[in-house]
ROKE-837595 format. One line per 4 residues: their letters; for each residue x negated, y, z of C-alpha. Coordinates in steps of 0.02 Angstrom, whole numbers. Layout:
A = X Y Z ~ ...
// end
This chain:
MGVL = 744 -158 -1678 ~ 927 -183 -1632 ~ 882 -246 -1458 ~ 771 -96 -1430
IGLH = 910 24 -1481 ~ 1030 -66 -1364 ~ 905 -53 -1221 ~ 878 131 -1261
VFIA = 1065 169 -1254 ~ 1085 68 -1093 ~ 942 161 -1008 ~ 1015 327 -1065
LVLI = 1181 282 -984 ~ 1092 226 -825 ~ 997 391 -820 ~ 1158 490 -838
LVIL = 1243 391 -701 ~ 1097 398 -579 ~ 1069 584 -604 ~ 1253 619 -575
MQPS = 1250 514 -416 ~ 1110 615 -338 ~ 1171 743 -213 ~ 1155 923 -261
RAGG = 1172 1076 -151 ~ 1359 1071 -174 ~ 1376 884 -150 ~ 1423 831 -327
LGAI = 1457 647 -357 ~ 1329 606 -223 ~ 1461 648 -92 ~ 1556 490 -140
GGGT = 1437 384 -36 ~ 1498 462 126 ~ 1401 430 284 ~ 1344 253 250
TYFG = 1167 213 304 ~ 1133 54 204 ~ 971 130 145 ~ 905 188 313
PRGY = 904 354 404 ~ 850 454 251 ~ 997 388 151 ~ 999 334 -29
VPFL = 912 485 -105 ~ 736 408 -111 ~ 810 251 -189 ~ 900 351 -324
TKIT = 743 452 -355 ~ 642 292 -387 ~ 776 226 -504 ~ 777 393 -597
VGAA = 588 393 -619 ~ 586 212 -678 ~ 730 237 -799 ~ 651 397 -867
AIFF = 486 305 -897 ~ 574 164 -989 ~ 675 292 -1089 ~ 514 380 -1138
VTSL = 431 218 -1194 ~ 582 161 -1295 ~ 595 333 -1377 ~ 414 326 -1434
SLAL = 430 146 -1490 ~ 585 183 -1594 ~ 503 336 -1672 ~ 348 236 -1721
MISR = 450 92 -1790 ~ 559 206 -1896 ~ 412 306 -1963 ~ 324 147 -2019
ARTK = 480 72 -2098 ~ 522 231 -2195 ~ 548 208 -2381 ~ 509 338 -2511
SAIE = 644 456 -2567 ~ 700 472 -2748 ~ 603 636 -2765 ~ 441 556 -2701
KAIE = 463 411 -2823 ~ 491 533 -2967 ~ 335 631 -2923 ~ 230 472 -2920
KGPT = 304 416 -3086 ~ 249 576 -3168 ~ 334 687 -3293 ~ 456 605 -3410
PTEE = 427 629 -3596 ~ 540 763 -3665 ~ 652 726 -3810 ~ 594 793 -3975
RVPT = 712 913 -4055 ~ 765 866 -4227 ~ 780 1017 -4341 ~ 955 1043 -4401
ER = 1005 1121 -4566 ~ 1109 1276 -4565
// end
């Protein structure tokens, strides 16, 4: 489960980074790339979009997997154990002399 949590955190960080790198109307962090055309005439936007979709899909799958694993590994609380055990016998009161 630890590896899955690590993967989940890593994918979350990748998603944050990739989303911030995408150009917005005002430029945002996407303006850092400048005018480079390593990715062809359309730029790097389609590439970042594909990475975002892939990372989001992996994030979704890891979220569901972690939720299922935790729900199956859940132990009973003290209240649930007490309810299953049933009522405890009450102490009998001993009459006192006055």
